[in-house]
C-alpha positions as CSV (number, residue, x, y, z in Angstrom):
1,M,0.0,0.0,0.0
2,A,1.2,3.5,-0.8
3,I,0.4,4.7,2.7
4,E,2.5,2.0,4.4
5,P,5.8,3.8,4.3
6,Y,4.2,6.8,6.0
7,R,2.7,4.5,8.7
8,R,6.2,3.1,9.4
9,L,7.6,6.6,9.6
10,L,5.0,7.9,12.0
11,A,5.5,4.8,14.2
12,L,9.0,6.0,15.0
13,P,9.3,7.6,18.5
14,G,8.8,11.3,18.5
15,V,8.2,11.8,14.7
16,R,4.5,12.2,14.8
17,T,4.6,14.8,17.5
18,L,7.5,16.7,15.9
19,L,5.7,16.9,12.5
20,L,2.4,18.0,14.0
21,V,4.0,20.6,16.3
22,G,6.2,21.7,13.3
23,M,3.2,22.3,11.1
24,I,1.3,24.3,13.7
25,A,4.4,26.2,14.7
26,R,5.1,27.3,11.2
27,I,1.7,28.9,10.6
28,P,2.4,32.2,12.5
29,S,5.8,32.4,10.7
30,T,4.1,32.1,7.3
31,A,1.7,34.9,8.2
32,T,4.4,37.5,9.1
33,G,5.3,38.7,5.6
34,I,1.7,39.5,4.4
35,T,0.8,40.9,7.8
36,L,3.7,43.4,7.7
37,T,3.0,44.3,4.1
38,L,-0.7,45.0,4.6
39,H,0.1,47.0,7.8
40,I,2.4,49.3,5.9
41,N,0.2,49.6,2.9
42,N,-3.3,49.8,4.6
43,T,-2.7,51.2,8.1
44,L,0.3,53.4,7.5
45,G,-1.0,54.5,4.1
46,L,2.3,54.0,2.4
47,G,3.0,52.5,-1.0
48,W,4.1,49.1,-2.2
49,L,7.7,50.3,-2.5
50,E,7.8,51.1,1.3
51,A,6.2,47.7,2.0
52,G,8.7,46.0,-0.2
53,G,11.5,47.8,1.6
54,A,10.4,46.5,5.0
55,G,10.1,43.0,3.6
56,A,13.6,43.2,2.1
57,A,14.9,44.4,5.5
58,T,13.4,41.3,7.1
59,T,14.8,39.0,4.5
60,V,18.3,40.4,4.9
61,G,18.1,39.9,8.6
62,M,16.8,36.3,8.2
63,A,19.4,35.5,5.6
64,V,22.2,36.4,8.0
65,G,20.5,35.1,11.1
66,S,19.5,31.6,9.9
67,P,22.9,30.1,9.7
68,L,24.0,31.9,12.9
69,A,21.0,30.5,14.8
70,G,21.9,27.0,13.5
71,R,25.5,27.4,14.6
72,F,24.4,28.4,18.1
73,V,22.1,25.4,18.2
74,D,25.0,23.1,17.3
75,R,27.2,24.6,20.0
76,Y,24.8,25.4,22.9
77,G,21.7,23.3,22.2
78,L,18.2,24.0,21.1
79,R,16.6,25.7,24.1
80,P,18.9,28.7,24.6
81,V,18.4,29.7,20.9
82,L,14.6,29.2,21.2
83,F,14.4,31.3,24.4
84,V,16.2,34.3,22.7
85,T,14.4,34.2,19.4
86,T,11.0,33.6,21.0
87,F,11.5,36.7,23.2
88,A,12.7,38.7,20.3
89,Q,9.6,37.9,18.2
90,L,7.3,38.7,21.1
91,A,9.0,42.1,21.6
92,F,8.9,43.0,17.9
93,W,5.4,41.9,16.9
94,S,3.7,43.2,20.1
95,T,5.1,46.7,19.5
96,A,5.5,46.9,15.7
97,W,2.1,48.4,15.1
98,V,3.0,51.6,17.0
99,L,6.4,52.1,15.3
100,P,6.9,54.8,12.7
101,Y,8.0,53.5,9.3
102,P,11.8,54.3,9.6
103,V,12.0,52.7,13.0
104,L,9.9,49.8,11.7
105,V,12.4,49.1,8.9
106,V,15.4,49.0,11.3
107,A,13.4,46.8,13.8
108,S,12.5,44.5,10.9
109,V,16.2,43.8,10.3
110,V,16.7,42.9,13.9
111,A,13.5,40.8,14.0
112,G,14.7,38.9,10.9
113,L,18.1,38.4,12.4
114,L,16.5,36.9,15.5
115,A,13.7,35.1,13.7
116,L,12.4,31.9,15.3
117,P,14.3,29.2,13.4
118,V,11.3,26.8,13.3
119,F,11.9,25.6,9.7
120,S,15.5,24.7,10.1
121,V,15.0,23.3,13.6
122,I,12.2,20.9,12.5
123,R,14.4,19.6,9.7
124,Q,17.4,19.2,11.9
125,C,15.5,17.3,14.5
126,L,13.7,15.2,11.9
127,T,17.2,14.2,10.7
128,A,18.1,13.1,14.2
129,L,14.8,11.1,14.7
130,V,14.7,9.3,11.4
131,P,17.2,6.7,10.2
132,P,18.9,7.5,6.9
133,H,16.9,5.0,4.8
134,Q,13.6,6.7,5.8
135,R,14.7,10.3,5.5
136,R,13.4,10.7,2.0
137,I,9.9,9.9,3.1
138,G,10.4,11.9,6.3
139,F,11.3,15.1,4.4
140,S,8.6,14.5,1.8
141,L,6.0,14.4,4.6
142,D,7.6,17.5,6.1
143,S,7.3,19.3,2.8
144,I,3.6,18.4,2.8
145,M,3.3,20.0,6.2
146,V,5.1,23.1,5.0
147,E,2.6,23.4,2.1
148,L,-0.3,23.1,4.6
149,S,1.2,25.8,6.7
150,Y,1.6,28.1,3.7
151,M,-1.9,27.5,2.6
152,T,-3.1,28.5,6.1
153,G,-0.8,31.3,7.5
154,P,-1.0,34.0,4.8
155,A,-4.7,33.5,4.5
156,L,-5.2,34.0,8.2
157,G,-2.9,37.1,8.0
158,V,-5.0,38.7,5.2
159,L,-8.3,37.8,7.1
160,G,-7.0,39.3,10.3
161,V,-5.8,42.6,8.8
162,T,-9.0,43.1,6.8
163,Q,-11.4,42.1,9.6
164,L,-9.6,43.1,12.8
165,G,-7.0,45.6,11.7
166,S,-3.3,45.3,11.6
167,A,-2.7,46.1,15.2
168,W,-4.8,43.2,16.5
169,T,-3.4,40.9,13.8
170,M,0.2,41.8,14.8
171,C,-0.6,41.0,18.4
172,A,-2.1,37.7,17.3
173,V,1.1,37.0,15.4
174,A,3.1,37.8,18.5
175,I,1.0,35.3,20.5
176,G,1.3,32.7,17.8
177,L,5.1,33.0,17.5
178,T,5.4,32.9,21.3
179,G,3.3,29.8,21.5
180,S,5.3,28.2,18.7
181,G,8.6,28.9,20.5
182,A,7.1,27.7,23.9
183,A,5.9,24.5,22.3
184,L,9.3,23.7,20.8
185,I,11.0,24.6,24.1
186,L,8.7,22.2,26.0
187,L,9.0,19.5,23.4
188,N,12.8,19.9,23.2
189,P,13.3,17.4,20.4
190,P,16.8,15.9,19.9
191,I,19.1,17.6,17.5
192,R,21.3,14.4,17.2
193,S,20.5,10.7,17.2
194,A,21.4,8.4,20.0
195,E,24.3,7.0,18.0
196,E,25.6,10.6,17.3
197,L,25.3,11.5,20.9
198,S,27.3,8.4,22.0
199,A,30.2,9.5,19.7
200,P,32.9,11.7,21.1
201,A,32.0,15.4,21.1
202,E,33.8,17.4,18.4
203,R,33.8,20.7,16.7
204,V,33.8,20.3,12.9
205,P,35.8,22.8,10.8
206,R,33.6,24.5,8.3
207,R,36.0,23.9,5.5
208,R,35.6,20.1,6.0
209,W,31.9,20.1,5.1
210,L,31.2,23.4,3.3
211,T,32.7,22.1,0.0
212,S,32.0,23.2,-3.5
213,G,29.5,20.4,-3.9
214,V,27.5,21.6,-0.8
215,V,27.6,25.1,-2.2
216,A,26.3,23.7,-5.5
217,L,23.5,22.0,-3.6
218,L,22.6,25.2,-1.9
219,G,22.6,27.0,-5.2
220,T,20.2,24.4,-6.5
221,A,17.8,25.0,-3.6
222,A,18.0,28.7,-4.4
223,A,17.1,27.9,-8.0
224,A,13.9,26.1,-6.8
225,T,12.6,29.1,-4.9
226,F,13.6,31.4,-7.8
227,V,11.3,29.6,-10.2
228,L,8.6,29.1,-7.6
229,T,8.5,32.8,-6.6
230,A,8.5,34.0,-10.2
231,S,5.8,31.5,-11.1
232,E,3.6,32.6,-8.2
233,L,3.9,36.3,-9.3
234,A,3.2,35.5,-12.9
235,L,0.2,33.4,-12.0
236,V,-1.3,36.2,-9.9
237,A,-0.6,38.7,-12.7
238,A,-2.3,36.4,-15.3
239,V,-5.4,36.1,-13.1
240,K,-5.4,39.9,-12.5
241,D,-5.1,40.6,-16.3
242,A,-8.1,38.4,-16.8
243,G,-10.1,40.6,-14.4
244,D,-10.5,37.7,-11.9
245,T,-8.3,39.0,-9.1
246,A,-10.7,37.5,-6.5
247,W,-9.7,34.1,-7.7
248,S,-6.0,34.6,-7.1
249,G,-6.1,32.8,-3.7
250,V,-7.9,29.9,-5.2
251,A,-5.4,29.6,-8.1
252,I,-2.4,29.6,-5.7
253,G,-4.2,27.1,-3.5
254,V,-4.6,24.7,-6.4
255,W,-1.0,25.2,-7.4
256,C,0.1,24.3,-3.8
257,L,-2.1,21.3,-4.0
258,Y,0.0,20.1,-7.0
259,S,3.1,20.3,-4.8
260,L,1.4,18.5,-1.9
261,V,0.4,15.6,-4.2
262,G,3.8,15.4,-5.7
263,G,5.5,15.3,-2.3
264,F,3.1,12.5,-1.2
265,V,3.8,10.4,-4.3
266,Y,7.6,11.0,-4.1
267,G,7.7,9.7,-0.6
268,T,6.2,6.4,-1.6
269,L,8.6,5.7,-4.5
270,P,11.2,2.9,-3.9
271,R,14.1,5.2,-4.9
272,G,14.6,9.0,-4.8
273,A,16.1,11.2,-7.5
274,S,18.9,13.8,-7.6
275,P,17.8,17.3,-6.6
276,L,19.4,18.6,-9.7
277,V,17.2,16.3,-11.8
278,L,14.0,17.3,-10.0
279,I,14.7,21.0,-9.9
280,G,16.1,21.1,-13.4
281,G,13.0,19.3,-14.6
282,M,10.8,21.8,-12.7
283,G,12.6,24.7,-14.5
284,L,12.3,23.1,-17.9
285,L,8.7,22.3,-17.5
286,T,8.0,25.9,-16.4
287,V,9.5,27.4,-19.6
288,P,6.6,26.5,-22.0
289,V,3.8,27.4,-19.5
290,G,3.8,31.0,-20.8
291,L,2.8,29.8,-24.3
292,V,-0.7,28.9,-22.9
293,S,-3.1,31.7,-23.9
294,G,-6.7,32.4,-23.2
295,D,-8.4,31.5,-20.0
296,W,-6.1,31.5,-16.9
297,R,-7.5,28.1,-15.9
298,W,-5.7,26.5,-18.8
299,L,-2.5,28.3,-17.5
300,L,-3.1,26.7,-14.1
301,L,-3.5,23.3,-15.7
302,A,-0.3,23.8,-17.6
303,L,1.5,24.3,-14.3
304,L,0.6,20.8,-13.1
305,P,3.8,19.0,-14.3
306,A,6.2,21.6,-12.7
307,G,4.0,21.9,-9.6
308,L,4.2,18.2,-8.9
309,L,8.0,18.5,-8.8
310,C,8.0,21.4,-6.3
311,A,7.9,19.5,-2.9
312,P,10.0,16.6,-4.2
313,G,12.7,19.0,-5.4
314,L,12.8,20.9,-2.2
315,S,12.7,17.8,0.1
316,S,15.5,16.2,-2.0
317,T,17.8,19.1,-1.3
318,V,17.3,18.7,2.5
319,E,17.8,14.9,2.3
320,S,21.0,15.3,0.3
321,L,22.3,17.9,2.7
322,S,21.6,15.7,5.7
323,R,23.7,13.0,4.2
324,R,26.7,15.2,3.4
325,V,27.0,17.2,6.6
326,P,28.3,15.9,10.0
327,A,25.9,16.0,12.9
328,A,28.0,18.5,14.7
329,A,27.4,21.1,11.9
330,R,23.9,20.1,10.9
331,G,22.2,23.1,12.4
332,E,24.4,25.6,10.6
333,A,24.0,23.7,7.4
334,M,20.2,23.7,7.7
335,G,20.4,27.4,8.4
336,L,22.4,28.0,5.2
337,H,19.8,26.0,3.4
338,G,17.2,28.4,4.7
339,T,19.3,31.3,3.6
340,A,19.6,29.8,0.1
341,L,15.8,29.5,-0.2
342,L,15.5,33.1,0.9
343,I,18.1,34.4,-1.6
344,G,16.4,32.6,-4.4
345,G,13.0,34.0,-3.6
346,A,14.3,37.5,-2.9
347,A,16.3,37.6,-6.2
348,S,13.3,36.4,-8.2
349,S,10.7,38.9,-7.1
350,P,12.1,42.1,-8.7
351,I,13.3,40.2,-11.8
352,A,9.9,38.6,-12.4
353,G,8.1,41.8,-11.6
354,A,10.1,43.8,-14.2
355,I,9.5,41.1,-16.8
356,I,5.7,41.0,-16.1
357,D,5.6,44.8,-16.3
358,H,7.3,45.0,-19.7
359,G,6.5,41.7,-21.4
360,G,3.6,40.1,-19.5
361,P,3.3,37.0,-17.3
362,G,4.1,34.5,-20.1
363,W,7.7,35.8,-20.5
364,A,8.1,35.7,-16.7
365,F,7.4,31.9,-16.7
366,A,9.9,31.4,-19.5
367,A,12.6,33.5,-18.0
368,A,12.2,31.9,-14.5
369,G,12.4,28.4,-15.9
370,L,15.5,29.2,-18.0
371,V,17.3,30.9,-15.1
372,A,16.6,28.0,-12.8
373,T,17.7,25.5,-15.4
374,G,20.9,27.5,-15.9
375,M,21.7,27.6,-12.2
376,V,21.3,23.8,-12.1
377,L,23.7,23.4,-15.1
378,I,26.2,25.5,-13.3
379,A,26.0,23.3,-10.2
380,L,26.3,20.1,-12.2
381,P,30.1,19.8,-12.4
382,F,30.6,20.5,-8.7
383,W,27.8,18.0,-7.8
384,R,29.4,15.2,-9.8
385,R,32.6,15.5,-7.8
386,M,30.8,15.4,-4.4
387,P,30.6,12.0,-2.6
388,D,27.2,10.6,-1.8
389,E,27.9,10.5,1.9
390,I,30.1,12.6,4.1
391,P,33.6,11.1,4.7
392,E,34.2,9.4,8.0
393,E,34.4,11.9,10.8
394,R,37.6,12.4,12.7
395,P,37.8,14.4,16.0
396,V,39.3,17.8,15.7
397,A,40.4,20.4,18.2
398,A,38.3,23.4,17.3
399,A,35.9,24.9,14.8
400,V,36.8,27.5,12.2
């Protein structure tokens, strides 16, 4: 039965609870971006440029803070990092609604730097709880949980701002993030397996695991979010051009459903695939989408093949990274993975937006697919020289 691998996975001690807590804990995090944007645009009465500036400030902070948080988790454990980041999020989101715009931008950088590392923490802990031969299905199920969070969080953010106002919604986000952090602190899932804990403690030099192959893998992950962000913007633009803006949420929801189904099927397959193959395929299949003309519903249908590869592509990058990084550096590596995803999405937005403004949504699909495919081709030579597993670990005196 297709469901049997998932039953065996969920039977592992701690996995069911971790995935459920992870899905719920991610919902407030996925609502932060749209809540901040609508607060600046609606409540403060400023333009989309100012809203984008605050979003960019948050992204810069998160891109820097994600690997730093992971490194601190590796060195000092999970709870100290969660205490600091949970308090930081409570302080920011409970006061952000009263801050003038210039102060809000500066505070957004700090809030991003001290963002609750729920995405990377769940993946790091899942690696510790799941044996290597089950990690593909574990990360596939985790990707499904991420899709469910993204289908819920932004919608709740929009609903809250439009119905309650941005001040109440920001306070609700503060409560949600505090609850997420508190839940993870109480759960305190292991960041290393029992076998890894029984091994001699060591600090791993970064040069030993951050090889050109790992950098190529991170670049491939960035390629995935590049094409996904551009496709989302192009899809929304196509729906808007058709005069059906109210259907934008439905269109994105259906597109997310493609990814969810793809992730579920991928987890049941007897063998996985290279992230370069999956993400390169996603890019290639996105290129011809822009050729579809007429009703935007046909465009949504044309996105089906690429959409099915979304969750498998992203989960395969996490699985590959977990096999190529030592346990003592896994938190920092997962943080760098999160940074790669942020960079891909941040670079895609202005590029796709400019193409949509000057050439229309169809060209944005083609350009995004070609850029993602090109990034995968650049990564290919470095990937081929990288071993499938990390070399045997040797104790060292200090980290670099």
